[in-house]
CHARMM-style PDB file with segment names, atoms N, HN, CA, C and O in Angstrom:
ATOM      1  N   MET     1      -8.271  15.324  19.803  1.00  0.00      PROA
ATOM      2  CA  MET     1      -8.891  15.002  18.539  1.00  0.00      PROA
ATOM      3  C   MET     1      -7.909  14.172  17.708  1.00  0.00      PROA
ATOM      4  O   MET     1      -6.698  14.388  17.756  1.00  0.00      PROA
ATOM      5  N   ILE     2      -8.447  13.233  16.957  1.00  0.00      PROA
ATOM      6  HN  ILE     2      -9.431  13.058  16.919  1.00  0.00      PROA
ATOM      7  CA  ILE     2      -7.598  12.411  16.103  1.00  0.00      PROA
ATOM      8  C   ILE     2      -7.720  12.895  14.663  1.00  0.00      PROA
ATOM      9  O   ILE     2      -8.814  12.967  14.104  1.00  0.00      PROA
ATOM     10  N   TYR     3      -6.584  13.221  14.081  1.00  0.00      PROA
ATOM     11  HN  TYR     3      -5.695  13.163  14.535  1.00  0.00      PROA
ATOM     12  CA  TYR     3      -6.503  13.653  12.689  1.00  0.00      PROA
ATOM     13  C   TYR     3      -5.951  12.496  11.873  1.00  0.00      PROA
ATOM     14  O   TYR     3      -5.060  11.778  12.328  1.00  0.00      PROA
ATOM     15  N   VAL     4      -6.481  12.313  10.664  1.00  0.00      PROA
ATOM     16  HN  VAL     4      -7.204  12.895  10.294  1.00  0.00      PROA
ATOM     17  CA  VAL     4      -6.048  11.214   9.796  1.00  0.00      PROA
ATOM     18  C   VAL     4      -5.630  11.802   8.455  1.00  0.00      PROA
ATOM     19  O   VAL     4      -6.349  12.601   7.855  1.00  0.00      PROA
ATOM     20  N   PHE     5      -4.438  11.385   7.994  1.00  0.00      PROA
ATOM     21  HN  PHE     5      -3.853  10.736   8.482  1.00  0.00      PROA
ATOM     22  CA  PHE     5      -3.882  11.921   6.757  1.00  0.00      PROA
ATOM     23  C   PHE     5      -3.429  10.812   5.815  1.00  0.00      PROA
ATOM     24  O   PHE     5      -2.938   9.772   6.253  1.00  0.00      PROA
ATOM     25  N   LYS     6      -3.597  11.044   4.533  1.00  0.00      PROA
ATOM     26  HN  LYS     6      -3.996  11.889   4.177  1.00  0.00      PROA
ATOM     27  CA  LYS     6      -2.960  10.241   3.491  1.00  0.00      PROA
ATOM     28  C   LYS     6      -1.596  10.888   3.280  1.00  0.00      PROA
ATOM     29  O   LYS     6      -1.504  12.111   3.182  1.00  0.00      PROA
ATOM     30  N   THR     7      -0.522  10.077   3.207  1.00  0.00      PROA
ATOM     31  HN  THR     7      -0.596   9.083   3.286  1.00  0.00      PROA
ATOM     32  CA  THR     7       0.815  10.663   3.122  1.00  0.00      PROA
ATOM     33  C   THR     7       1.651  10.042   2.005  1.00  0.00      PROA
ATOM     34  O   THR     7       1.270   9.047   1.387  1.00  0.00      PROA
ATOM     35  N   SER     8       2.790  10.661   1.774  1.00  0.00      PROA
ATOM     36  HN  SER     8       3.100  11.468   2.277  1.00  0.00      PROA
ATOM     37  CA  SER     8       3.767  10.159   0.806  1.00  0.00      PROA
ATOM     38  C   SER     8       4.875   9.358   1.488  1.00  0.00      PROA
ATOM     39  O   SER     8       5.867   9.011   0.847  1.00  0.00      PROA
ATOM     40  N   VAL     9       4.719   9.062   2.770  1.00  0.00      PROA
ATOM     41  HN  VAL     9       3.913   9.344   3.291  1.00  0.00      PROA
ATOM     42  CA  VAL     9       5.731   8.322   3.530  1.00  0.00      PROA
ATOM     43  C   VAL     9       5.607   6.837   3.197  1.00  0.00      PROA
ATOM     44  O   VAL     9       4.697   6.158   3.672  1.00  0.00      PROA
ATOM     45  N   ASP    10       6.534   6.341   2.372  1.00  0.00      PROA
ATOM     46  HN  ASP    10       7.273   6.893   1.986  1.00  0.00      PROA
ATOM     47  CA  ASP    10       6.437   4.967   1.896  1.00  0.00      PROA
ATOM     48  C   ASP    10       7.745   4.187   1.971  1.00  0.00      PROA
ATOM     49  O   ASP    10       7.894   3.143   1.336  1.00  0.00      PROA
ATOM     50  N   SER    11       8.685   4.704   2.751  1.00  0.00      PROA
ATOM     51  HN  SER    11       8.563   5.552   3.266  1.00  0.00      PROA
ATOM     52  CA  SER    11       9.974   4.015   2.894  1.00  0.00      PROA
ATOM     53  C   SER    11      10.550   4.319   4.271  1.00  0.00      PROA
ATOM     54  O   SER    11      10.141   5.282   4.920  1.00  0.00      PROA
ATOM     55  N   PRO    12      11.501   3.497   4.719  1.00  0.00      PROA
ATOM     56  CA  PRO    12      12.132   3.749   6.025  1.00  0.00      PROA
ATOM     57  C   PRO    12      12.825   5.116   6.092  1.00  0.00      PROA
ATOM     58  O   PRO    12      12.806   5.764   7.139  1.00  0.00      PROA
ATOM     59  N   LEU    13      13.428   5.553   5.001  1.00  0.00      PROA
ATOM     60  HN  LEU    13      13.443   5.027   4.151  1.00  0.00      PROA
ATOM     61  CA  LEU    13      14.109   6.850   4.990  1.00  0.00      PROA
ATOM     62  C   LEU    13      13.105   7.990   5.164  1.00  0.00      PROA
ATOM     63  O   LEU    13      13.352   8.920   5.930  1.00  0.00      PROA
ATOM     64  N   LYS    14      11.990   7.922   4.465  1.00  0.00      PROA
ATOM     65  HN  LYS    14      11.789   7.166   3.842  1.00  0.00      PROA
ATOM     66  CA  LYS    14      10.954   8.947   4.608  1.00  0.00      PROA
ATOM     67  C   LYS    14      10.325   8.890   5.998  1.00  0.00      PROA
ATOM     68  O   LYS    14       9.980   9.923   6.572  1.00  0.00      PROA
ATOM     69  N   LEU    15      10.179   7.691   6.529  1.00  0.00      PROA
ATOM     70  HN  LEU    15      10.459   6.852   6.063  1.00  0.00      PROA
ATOM     71  CA  LEU    15       9.626   7.543   7.875  1.00  0.00      PROA
ATOM     72  C   LEU    15      10.533   8.195   8.905  1.00  0.00      PROA
ATOM     73  O   LEU    15      10.050   8.847   9.831  1.00  0.00      PROA
ATOM     74  N   GLN    16      11.820   8.030   8.759  1.00  0.00      PROA
ATOM     75  HN  GLN    16      12.212   7.501   8.007  1.00  0.00      PROA
ATOM     76  CA  GLN    16      12.789   8.652   9.675  1.00  0.00      PROA
ATOM     77  C   GLN    16      12.648  10.175   9.657  1.00  0.00      PROA
ATOM     78  O   GLN    16      12.563  10.809  10.709  1.00  0.00      PROA
ATOM     79  N   ALA    17      12.623  10.756   8.457  1.00  0.00      PROA
ATOM     80  HN  ALA    17      12.691  10.242   7.602  1.00  0.00      PROA
ATOM     81  CA  ALA    17      12.502  12.206   8.336  1.00  0.00      PROA
ATOM     82  C   ALA    17      11.167  12.695   8.891  1.00  0.00      PROA
ATOM     83  O   ALA    17      11.118  13.706   9.592  1.00  0.00      PROA
ATOM     84  N   ALA    18      10.090  11.986   8.582  1.00  0.00      PROA
ATOM     85  HN  ALA    18      10.130  11.165   8.013  1.00  0.00      PROA
ATOM     86  CA  ALA    18       8.770  12.370   9.069  1.00  0.00      PROA
ATOM     87  C   ALA    18       8.704  12.267  10.593  1.00  0.00      PROA
ATOM     88  O   ALA    18       8.106  13.124  11.245  1.00  0.00      PROA
ATOM     89  N   SER    19       9.304  11.237  11.160  1.00  0.00      PROA
ATOM     90  HN  SER    19       9.790  10.541  10.631  1.00  0.00      PROA
ATOM     91  CA  SER    19       9.307  11.046  12.612  1.00  0.00      PROA
ATOM     92  C   SER    19       9.991  12.196  13.319  1.00  0.00      PROA
ATOM     93  O   SER    19       9.511  12.669  14.349  1.00  0.00      PROA
ATOM     94  N   GLU    20      11.097  12.645  12.780  1.00  0.00      PROA
ATOM     95  HN  GLU    20      11.488  12.260  11.944  1.00  0.00      PROA
ATOM     96  CA  GLU    20      11.813  13.775  13.383  1.00  0.00      PROA
ATOM     97  C   GLU    20      10.952  15.027  13.371  1.00  0.00      PROA
ATOM     98  O   GLU    20      10.891  15.751  14.365  1.00  0.00      PROA
ATOM     99  N   LEU    21      10.285  15.285  12.253  1.00  0.00      PROA
ATOM    100  HN  LEU    21      10.334  14.697  11.445  1.00  0.00      PROA
ATOM    101  CA  LEU    21       9.407  16.456  12.159  1.00  0.00      PROA
ATOM    102  C   LEU    21       8.238  16.335  13.132  1.00  0.00      PROA
ATOM    103  O   LEU    21       7.930  17.286  13.851  1.00  0.00      PROA
ATOM    104  N   LEU    22       7.593  15.187  13.161  1.00  0.00      PROA
ATOM    105  HN  LEU    22       7.843  14.415  12.577  1.00  0.00      PROA
ATOM    106  CA  LEU    22       6.428  14.999  14.027  1.00  0.00      PROA
ATOM    107  C   LEU    22       6.799  15.102  15.494  1.00  0.00      PROA
ATOM    108  O   LEU    22       6.028  15.642  16.288  1.00  0.00      PROA
ATOM    109  N   ASP    23       7.963  14.594  15.868  1.00  0.00      PROA
ATOM    110  HN  ASP    23       8.589  14.156  15.223  1.00  0.00      PROA
ATOM    111  CA  ASP    23       8.419  14.723  17.258  1.00  0.00      PROA
ATOM    112  C   ASP    23       8.630  16.190  17.629  1.00  0.00      PROA
ATOM    113  O   ASP    23       8.392  16.578  18.772  1.00  0.00      PROA
ATOM    114  N   GLN    24       9.071  17.000  16.683  1.00  0.00      PROA
ATOM    115  HN  GLN    24       9.265  16.685  15.754  1.00  0.00      PROA
ATOM    116  CA  GLN    24       9.264  18.432  16.944  1.00  0.00      PROA
ATOM    117  C   GLN    24       7.937  19.170  17.018  1.00  0.00      PROA
ATOM    118  O   GLN    24       7.729  19.996  17.906  1.00  0.00      PROA
ATOM    119  N   LEU    25       7.036  18.872  16.081  1.00  0.00      PROA
ATOM    120  HN  LEU    25       7.205  18.200  15.359  1.00  0.00      PROA
ATOM    121  CA  LEU    25       5.755  19.577  16.031  1.00  0.00      PROA
ATOM    122  C   LEU    25       4.801  19.157  17.140  1.00  0.00      PROA
ATOM    123  O   LEU    25       4.038  19.979  17.648  1.00  0.00      PROA
ATOM    124  N   PHE    26       4.841  17.885  17.517  1.00  0.00      PROA
ATOM    125  HN  PHE    26       5.461  17.218  17.105  1.00  0.00      PROA
ATOM    126  CA  PHE    26       3.882  17.329  18.473  1.00  0.00      PROA
ATOM    127  C   PHE    26       4.611  16.594  19.597  1.00  0.00      PROA
ATOM    128  O   PHE    26       4.466  15.378  19.720  1.00  0.00      PROA
ATOM    129  N   PRO    27       5.391  17.301  20.419  1.00  0.00      PROA
ATOM    130  CA  PRO    27       6.220  16.626  21.431  1.00  0.00      PROA
ATOM    131  C   PRO    27       5.427  15.872  22.501  1.00  0.00      PROA
ATOM    132  O   PRO    27       5.933  14.899  23.060  1.00  0.00      PROA
ATOM    133  N   ASN    28       4.222  16.290  22.791  1.00  0.00      PROA
ATOM    134  HN  ASN    28       3.811  17.081  22.337  1.00  0.00      PROA
ATOM    135  CA  ASN    28       3.436  15.645  23.845  1.00  0.00      PROA
ATOM    136  C   ASN    28       2.193  14.952  23.292  1.00  0.00      PROA
ATOM    137  O   ASN    28       1.214  14.750  24.009  1.00  0.00      PROA
ATOM    138  N   CYS    29       2.242  14.595  22.022  1.00  0.00      PROA
ATOM    139  HN  CYS    29       3.038  14.759  21.439  1.00  0.00      PROA
ATOM    140  CA  CYS    29       1.086  13.971  21.377  1.00  0.00      PROA
ATOM    141  C   CYS    29       1.456  12.594  20.848  1.00  0.00      PROA
ATOM    142  O   CYS    29       2.630  12.270  20.666  1.00  0.00      PROA
ATOM    143  N   LYS    30       0.434  11.798  20.609  1.00  0.00      PROA
ATOM    144  HN  LYS    30      -0.520  12.060  20.757  1.00  0.00      PROA
ATOM    145  CA  LYS    30       0.648  10.472  20.032  1.00  0.00      PROA
ATOM    146  C   LYS    30       0.400  10.551  18.531  1.00  0.00      PROA
ATOM    147  O   LYS    30      -0.534  11.211  18.076  1.00  0.00      PROA
ATOM    148  N   TRP    31       1.245   9.873  17.775  1.00  0.00      PROA
ATOM    149  HN  TRP    31       2.004   9.337  18.144  1.00  0.00      PROA
ATOM    150  CA  TRP    31       1.058   9.774  16.328  1.00  0.00      PROA
ATOM    151  C   TRP    31       1.596   8.427  15.862  1.00  0.00      PROA
ATOM    152  O   TRP    31       2.453   7.831  16.516  1.00  0.00      PROA
ATOM    153  N   ASN    32       1.085   7.952  14.724  1.00  0.00      PROA
ATOM    154  HN  ASN    32       0.389   8.436  14.193  1.00  0.00      PROA
ATOM    155  CA  ASN    32       1.602   6.711  14.157  1.00  0.00      PROA
ATOM    156  C   ASN    32       1.276   6.634  12.671  1.00  0.00      PROA
ATOM    157  O   ASN    32       0.344   7.274  12.183  1.00  0.00      PROA
ATOM    158  N   PHE    33       2.067   5.835  11.970  1.00  0.00      PROA
ATOM    159  HN  PHE    33       2.824   5.316  12.366  1.00  0.00      PROA
ATOM    160  CA  PHE    33       1.866   5.585  10.550  1.00  0.00      PROA
ATOM    161  C   PHE    33       1.387   4.162  10.356  1.00  0.00      PROA
ATOM    162  O   PHE    33       1.765   3.260  11.103  1.00  0.00      PROA
ATOM    163  N   ASP    34       0.551   3.967   9.347  1.00  0.00      PROA
ATOM    164  HN  ASP    34       0.243   4.700   8.739  1.00  0.00      PROA
ATOM    165  CA  ASP    34       0.167   2.635   8.892  1.00  0.00      PROA
ATOM    166  C   ASP    34       0.688   2.501   7.468  1.00  0.00      PROA
ATOM    167  O   ASP    34      -0.017   2.817   6.510  1.00  0.00      PROA
ATOM    168  N   LEU    35       1.919   2.033   7.332  1.00  0.00      PROA
ATOM    169  HN  LEU    35       2.493   1.776   8.110  1.00  0.00      PROA
ATOM    170  CA  LEU    35       2.544   1.937   6.016  1.00  0.00      PROA
ATOM    171  C   LEU    35       2.073   0.711   5.245  1.00  0.00      PROA
ATOM    172  O   LEU    35       2.420   0.557   4.074  1.00  0.00      PROA
ATOM    173  N   GLU    36       1.303  -0.154   5.865  1.00  0.00      PROA
ATOM    174  HN  GLU    36       1.021  -0.029   6.816  1.00  0.00      PROA
ATOM    175  CA  GLU    36       0.723  -1.289   5.149  1.00  0.00      PROA
ATOM    176  C   GLU    36      -0.550  -0.878   4.418  1.00  0.00      PROA
ATOM    177  O   GLU    36      -1.015  -1.598   3.534  1.00  0.00      PROA
ATOM    178  N   ASP    37      -1.109   0.253   4.773  1.00  0.00      PROA
ATOM    179  HN  ASP    37      -0.731   0.838   5.491  1.00  0.00      PROA
ATOM    180  CA  ASP    37      -2.272   0.794   4.092  1.00  0.00      PROA
ATOM    181  C   ASP    37      -1.821   1.430   2.773  1.00  0.00      PROA
ATOM    182  O   ASP    37      -0.739   2.014   2.712  1.00  0.00      PROA
ATOM    183  N   CYS    38      -2.627   1.326   1.732  1.00  0.00      PROA
ATOM    184  HN  CYS    38      -3.506   0.852   1.782  1.00  0.00      PROA
ATOM    185  CA  CYS    38      -2.234   1.863   0.421  1.00  0.00      PROA
ATOM    186  C   CYS    38      -2.064   3.380   0.439  1.00  0.00      PROA
ATOM    187  O   CYS    38      -1.398   3.933  -0.437  1.00  0.00      PROA
ATOM    188  N   ASP    39      -2.653   4.056   1.416  1.00  0.00      PROA
ATOM    189  HN  ASP    39      -3.194   3.607   2.127  1.00  0.00      PROA
ATOM    190  CA  ASP    39      -2.529   5.514   1.521  1.00  0.00      PROA
ATOM    191  C   ASP    39      -1.478   5.961   2.527  1.00  0.00      PROA
ATOM    192  O   ASP    39      -1.351   7.154   2.804  1.00  0.00      PROA
ATOM    193  N   ASN    40      -0.718   5.008   3.080  1.00  0.00      PROA
ATOM    194  HN  ASN    40      -0.820   4.039   2.855  1.00  0.00      PROA
ATOM    195  CA  ASN    40       0.336   5.346   4.055  1.00  0.00      PROA
ATOM    196  C   ASN    40      -0.195   6.301   5.120  1.00  0.00      PROA
ATOM    197  O   ASN    40       0.304   7.413   5.291  1.00  0.00      PROA
ATOM    198  N   ILE    41      -1.205   5.842   5.820  1.00  0.00      PROA
ATOM    199  HN  ILE    41      -1.610   4.938   5.681  1.00  0.00      PROA
ATOM    200  CA  ILE    41      -1.974   6.661   6.760  1.00  0.00      PROA
ATOM    201  C   ILE    41      -1.133   7.125   7.956  1.00  0.00      PROA
ATOM    202  O   ILE    41      -0.368   6.361   8.544  1.00  0.00      PROA
ATOM    203  N   LEU    42      -1.307   8.399   8.285  1.00  0.00      PROA
ATOM    204  HN  LEU    42      -1.928   9.020   7.807  1.00  0.00      PROA
ATOM    205  CA  LEU    42      -0.754   8.988   9.499  1.00  0.00      PROA
ATOM    206  C   LEU    42      -1.929   9.382  10.377  1.00  0.00      PROA
ATOM    207  O   LEU    42      -2.866  10.036   9.922  1.00  0.00      PROA
ATOM    208  N   ARG    43      -1.871   8.979  11.637  1.00  0.00      PROA
ATOM    209  HN  ARG    43      -1.109   8.447  12.007  1.00  0.00      PROA
ATOM    210  CA  ARG    43      -2.865   9.395  12.627  1.00  0.00      PROA
ATOM    211  C   ARG    43      -2.150  10.216  13.692  1.00  0.00      PROA
ATOM    212  O   ARG    43      -1.100   9.821  14.199  1.00  0.00      PROA
ATOM    213  N   VAL    44      -2.735  11.363  14.020  1.00  0.00      PROA
ATOM    214  HN  VAL    44      -3.587  11.684  13.608  1.00  0.00      PROA
ATOM    215  CA  VAL    44      -2.178  12.239  15.045  1.00  0.00      PROA
ATOM    216  C   VAL    44      -3.266  12.505  16.069  1.00  0.00      PROA
ATOM    217  O   VAL    44      -4.340  12.997  15.724  1.00  0.00      PROA
ATOM    218  N   ASP    45      -2.995  12.182  17.326  1.00  0.00      PROA
ATOM    219  HN  ASP    45      -2.123  11.782  17.606  1.00  0.00      PROA
ATOM    220  CA  ASP    45      -3.916  12.450  18.422  1.00  0.00      PROA
ATOM    221  C   ASP    45      -3.386  13.686  19.148  1.00  0.00      PROA
ATOM    222  O   ASP    45      -2.406  13.616  19.890  1.00  0.00      PROA
ATOM    223  N   SER    46      -4.053  14.816  18.919  1.00  0.00      PROA
ATOM    224  HN  SER    46      -4.849  14.873  18.317  1.00  0.00      PROA
ATOM    225  CA  SER    46      -3.530  16.083  19.419  1.00  0.00      PROA
ATOM    226  C   SER    46      -4.648  17.067  19.712  1.00  0.00      PROA
ATOM    227  O   SER    46      -5.684  17.064  19.047  1.00  0.00      PROA
ATOM    228  N   ARG    47      -4.428  17.907  20.713  1.00  0.00      PROA
ATOM    229  HN  ARG    47      -3.587  17.909  21.253  1.00  0.00      PROA
ATOM    230  CA  ARG    47      -5.344  19.018  20.979  1.00  0.00      PROA
ATOM    231  C   ARG    47      -5.065  20.162  20.014  1.00  0.00      PROA
ATOM    232  O   ARG    47      -5.925  21.010  19.777  1.00  0.00      PROA
ATOM    233  N   LEU    48      -3.848  20.176  19.456  1.00  0.00      PROA
ATOM    234  HN  LEU    48      -3.150  19.487  19.649  1.00  0.00      PROA
ATOM    235  CA  LEU    48      -3.476  21.193  18.480  1.00  0.00      PROA
ATOM    236  C   LEU    48      -4.097  20.856  17.135  1.00  0.00      PROA
ATOM    237  O   LEU    48      -4.459  19.704  16.894  1.00  0.00      PROA
ATOM    238  N   ASN    49      -4.226  21.837  16.261  1.00  0.00      PROA
ATOM    239  HN  ASN    49      -3.933  22.773  16.457  1.00  0.00      PROA
ATOM    240  CA  ASN    49      -4.762  21.605  14.928  1.00  0.00      PROA
ATOM    241  C   ASN    49      -3.660  21.011  14.058  1.00  0.00      PROA
ATOM    242  O   ASN    49      -2.878  21.739  13.447  1.00  0.00      PROA
ATOM    243  N   ALA    50      -3.607  19.693  14.009  1.00  0.00      PROA
ATOM    244  HN  ALA    50      -4.243  19.101  14.505  1.00  0.00      PROA
ATOM    245  CA  ALA    50      -2.544  19.001  13.280  1.00  0.00      PROA
ATOM    246  C   ALA    50      -2.574  19.325  11.794  1.00  0.00      PROA
ATOM    247  O   ALA    50      -1.524  19.435  11.161  1.00  0.00      PROA
ATOM    248  N   ALA    51      -3.764  19.479  11.235  1.00  0.00      PROA
ATOM    249  HN  ALA    51      -4.617  19.390  11.749  1.00  0.00      PROA
ATOM    250  CA  ALA    51      -3.871  19.780   9.805  1.00  0.00      PROA
ATOM    251  C   ALA    51      -3.189  21.109   9.487  1.00  0.00      PROA
ATOM    252  O   ALA    51      -2.460  21.214   8.500  1.00  0.00      PROA
ATOM    253  N   ALA    52      -3.421  22.105  10.307  1.00  0.00      PROA
ATOM    254  HN  ALA    52      -4.013  22.020  11.108  1.00  0.00      PROA
ATOM    255  CA  ALA    52      -2.799  23.415  10.081  1.00  0.00      PROA
ATOM    256  C   ALA    52      -1.294  23.348  10.281  1.00  0.00      PROA
ATOM    257  O   ALA    52      -0.539  23.992   9.552  1.00  0.00      PROA
ATOM    258  N   MET    53      -0.855  22.575  11.262  1.00  0.00      PROA
ATOM    259  HN  MET    53      -1.468  22.052  11.855  1.00  0.00      PROA
ATOM    260  CA  MET    53       0.576  22.495  11.559  1.00  0.00      PROA
ATOM    261  C   MET    53       1.346  21.740  10.479  1.00  0.00      PROA
ATOM    262  O   MET    53       2.528  22.007  10.262  1.00  0.00      PROA
ATOM    263  N   LEU    54       0.689  20.806   9.804  1.00  0.00      PROA
ATOM    264  HN  LEU    54      -0.271  20.589   9.981  1.00  0.00      PROA
ATOM    265  CA  LEU    54       1.362  20.017   8.769  1.00  0.00      PROA
ATOM    266  C   LEU    54       1.154  20.578   7.365  1.00  0.00      PROA
ATOM    267  O   LEU    54       1.762  20.101   6.406  1.00  0.00      PROA
ATOM    268  N   GLU    55       0.316  21.565   7.247  1.00  0.00      PROA
ATOM    269  HN  GLU    55      -0.178  21.952   8.025  1.00  0.00      PROA
ATOM    270  CA  GLU    55      -0.078  22.106   5.943  1.00  0.00      PROA
ATOM    271  C   GLU    55       1.106  22.513   5.066  1.00  0.00      PROA
ATOM    272  O   GLU    55       1.116  22.196   3.877  1.00  0.00      PROA
ATOM    273  N   ASN    56       2.068  23.183   5.602  1.00  0.00      PROA
ATOM    274  HN  ASN    56       2.059  23.441   6.568  1.00  0.00      PROA
ATOM    275  CA  ASN    56       3.186  23.706   4.808  1.00  0.00      PROA
ATOM    276  C   ASN    56       4.500  22.982   5.068  1.00  0.00      PROA
ATOM    277  O   ASN    56       5.566  23.542   4.814  1.00  0.00      PROA
ATOM    278  N   ASN    57       4.449  21.759   5.565  1.00  0.00      PROA
ATOM    279  HN  ASN    57       3.583  21.304   5.771  1.00  0.00      PROA
ATOM    280  CA  ASN    57       5.701  21.052   5.835  1.00  0.00      PROA
ATOM    281  C   ASN    57       6.339  20.654   4.506  1.00  0.00      PROA
ATOM    282  O   ASN    57       5.643  20.401   3.523  1.00  0.00      PROA
ATOM    283  N   THR    58       7.656  20.603   4.490  1.00  0.00      PROA
ATOM    284  HN  THR    58       8.221  20.809   5.288  1.00  0.00      PROA
ATOM    285  CA  THR    58       8.398  20.279   3.272  1.00  0.00      PROA
ATOM    286  C   THR    58       9.036  18.902   3.338  1.00  0.00      PROA
ATOM    287  O   THR    58       9.801  18.529   2.449  1.00  0.00      PROA
ATOM    288  N   VAL    59       8.726  18.138   4.388  1.00  0.00      PROA
ATOM    289  HN  VAL    59       8.104  18.441   5.110  1.00  0.00      PROA
ATOM    290  CA  VAL    59       9.344  16.828   4.583  1.00  0.00      PROA
ATOM    291  C   VAL    59       8.556  15.731   3.866  1.00  0.00      PROA
ATOM    292  O   VAL    59       9.144  14.830   3.267  1.00  0.00      PROA
ATOM    293  N   PHE    60       7.227  15.808   3.928  1.00  0.00      PROA
ATOM    294  HN  PHE    60       6.749  16.539   4.414  1.00  0.00      PROA
ATOM    295  CA  PHE    60       6.396  14.802   3.259  1.00  0.00      PROA
ATOM    296  C   PHE    60       5.049  15.420   2.899  1.00  0.00      PROA
ATOM    297  O   PHE    60       4.610  16.391   3.516  1.00  0.00      PROA
ATOM    298  N   GLU    61       4.410  14.846   1.904  1.00  0.00      PROA
ATOM    299  HN  GLU    61       4.767  14.057   1.403  1.00  0.00      PROA
ATOM    300  CA  GLU    61       3.094  15.290   1.496  1.00  0.00      PROA
ATOM    301  C   GLU    61       2.041  14.637   2.375  1.00  0.00      PROA
ATOM    302  O   GLU    61       2.161  13.466   2.733  1.00  0.00      PROA
ATOM    303  N   CYS    62       1.015  15.393   2.720  1.00  0.00      PROA
ATOM    304  HN  CYS    62       0.918  16.345   2.429  1.00  0.00      PROA
ATOM    305  CA  CYS    62      -0.078  14.810   3.474  1.00  0.00      PROA
ATOM    306  C   CYS    62      -1.368  15.548   3.162  1.00  0.00      PROA
ATOM    307  O   CYS    62      -1.397  16.766   2.989  1.00  0.00      PROA
ATOM    308  N   ILE    63      -2.433  14.762   3.097  1.00  0.00      PROA
ATOM    309  HN  ILE    63      -2.410  13.772   3.238  1.00  0.00      PROA
ATOM    310  CA  ILE    63      -3.760  15.285   2.824  1.00  0.00      PROA
ATOM    311  C   ILE    63      -4.685  14.785   3.921  1.00  0.00      PROA
ATOM    312  O   ILE    63      -4.787  13.581   4.154  1.00  0.00      PROA
ATOM    313  N   GLU    64      -5.352  15.703   4.588  1.00  0.00      PROA
ATOM    314  HN  GLU    64      -5.270  16.682   4.398  1.00  0.00      PROA
ATOM    315  CA  GLU    64      -6.252  15.281   5.662  1.00  0.00      PROA
ATOM    316  C   GLU    64      -7.451  14.551   5.080  1.00  0.00      PROA
ATOM    317  O   GLU    64      -8.054  14.994   4.102  1.00  0.00      PROA
ATOM    318  N   LEU    65      -7.783  13.429   5.696  1.00  0.00      PROA
ATOM    319  HN  LEU    65      -7.293  13.070   6.490  1.00  0.00      PROA
ATOM    320  CA  LEU    65      -8.966  12.668   5.310  1.00  0.00      PROA
ATOM    321  C   LEU    65     -10.082  12.939   6.287  1.00  0.00      PROA
ATOM    322  O   LEU    65      -9.842  13.228   7.459  1.00  0.00      PROA
ATOM    323  N   GLU    66     -11.294  12.844   5.803  1.00  0.00      PROA
ATOM    324  HN  GLU    66     -11.488  12.609   4.850  1.00  0.00      PROA
ATOM    325  CA  GLU    66     -12.452  13.081   6.685  1.00  0.00      PROA
ATOM    326  C   GLU    66     -12.894  11.803   7.343  1.00  0.00      PROA
ATOM    327  OT1 GLU    66     -13.851  11.807   8.117  1.00  0.00      PROA
TER     328      GLU     66
END
C-alpha cells in the first residue's frame, strides 16, 4: 500500500535526519520525498501501517493525506 504524507521536511538537514529514521522503520520498503511540492510530500510503499509507525516520531512532522 502507498501512504502519502504532508511533512515538515524542507531542508537537506531535515532530509538527512528523516532518511535515517525511514531507513530504520522501513528497511525493506520504498519511500521518497517530493521537496518541490509545497507540502513536502513523503510517499511510503509498505505492507506495514506507515501512518501508525510515523505517528509518534520526533524527527519530523507528518500528516497522512487521503
